[in-house]
C-alpha positions as CSV (number, residue, x, y, z in Angstrom):
1,M,64.4,25.0,106.9
2,K,63.3,28.2,105.6
3,T,63.7,31.5,107.8
4,I,61.2,34.2,107.6
5,E,62.1,37.6,109.2
6,I,59.1,39.6,110.3
7,Q,58.9,43.0,111.8
8,A,57.0,42.4,114.9
9,K,55.3,45.8,114.9
10,A,54.1,45.6,111.4
11,F,52.9,42.0,111.8
12,F,50.8,42.9,114.9
13,E,49.2,46.0,113.0
14,L,48.4,43.7,110.1
15,I,46.7,41.1,112.1
16,K,44.9,44.3,114.1
17,S,43.7,45.6,110.9
18,R,42.7,42.2,109.4
19,E,40.8,41.5,112.6
20,V,42.5,38.1,112.7
21,S,44.6,36.3,115.2
22,M,48.3,35.6,115.2
23,W,47.5,31.8,115.0
24,S,45.3,32.2,111.9
25,M,48.1,34.1,110.4
26,F,50.5,31.2,111.0
27,E,48.0,28.9,109.7
28,E,48.0,30.9,106.2
29,M,52.0,30.6,106.3
30,V,52.1,26.7,106.6
31,N,54.2,24.9,104.0
32,P,53.5,21.1,103.9
33,E,56.8,20.7,102.3
34,E,58.9,22.2,105.2
35,E,59.0,23.6,108.6
36,Q,59.8,27.4,108.8
37,L,61.5,29.5,111.3
38,V,59.6,32.7,111.9
39,I,61.8,35.2,113.5
40,F,60.3,38.3,114.9
41,L,62.4,41.5,114.9
42,D,62.0,44.9,116.7
43,E,62.5,48.1,115.2
44,E,66.1,47.9,115.6
45,L,66.1,44.4,113.7
46,K,67.0,42.5,116.7
47,E,65.4,39.2,117.3
48,I,62.7,39.4,120.0
49,A,61.1,36.1,119.6
50,H,60.9,33.1,117.1
51,Y,58.7,30.3,116.4
52,V,59.1,27.2,114.3
53,L,56.2,27.0,112.1
54,P,55.2,23.4,111.5
55,K,54.2,21.6,108.3
56,T,50.3,21.1,109.2
57,I,47.6,23.4,110.5
58,E,46.7,20.8,112.8
59,Q,50.1,21.2,114.7
60,V,49.7,25.1,114.7
61,K,46.4,24.5,116.3
62,E,48.1,22.2,118.7
63,D,50.8,24.6,119.5
64,Q,48.2,27.2,120.1
65,K,46.6,25.0,122.8
66,I,50.0,24.7,124.3
67,F,50.8,28.4,124.2
68,A,47.4,29.4,125.6
69,Q,47.9,27.0,128.5
70,S,51.2,28.2,129.4
71,F,50.3,31.8,129.2
72,K,47.4,31.1,131.3
73,E,49.7,29.5,134.2
74,K,52.0,32.4,133.9
75,L,49.3,35.1,134.6
76,Q,48.1,33.1,137.6
77,P,50.3,33.9,140.4
78,G,51.1,31.1,142.8
79,S,49.9,28.5,140.4
80,E,52.5,25.8,139.7
81,R,52.4,22.4,137.8
């Protein structure tokens, strides 16, 4: 599995300037040959998050749905599964 290290601040500035979502950037990064470990680094080069980028755009879209649902649940106080 290939590892990609990304400066989080620069990444989010890039998607903002391109007016695209994080997920569409992930779709552009998909490699059908192998999964990739994307590591987001802070300004001190410490890992702040990571994502295993799948081999297919379809799986990225499925991950986006799961992320959105999980995020929504975390924002709704008192809602539990």
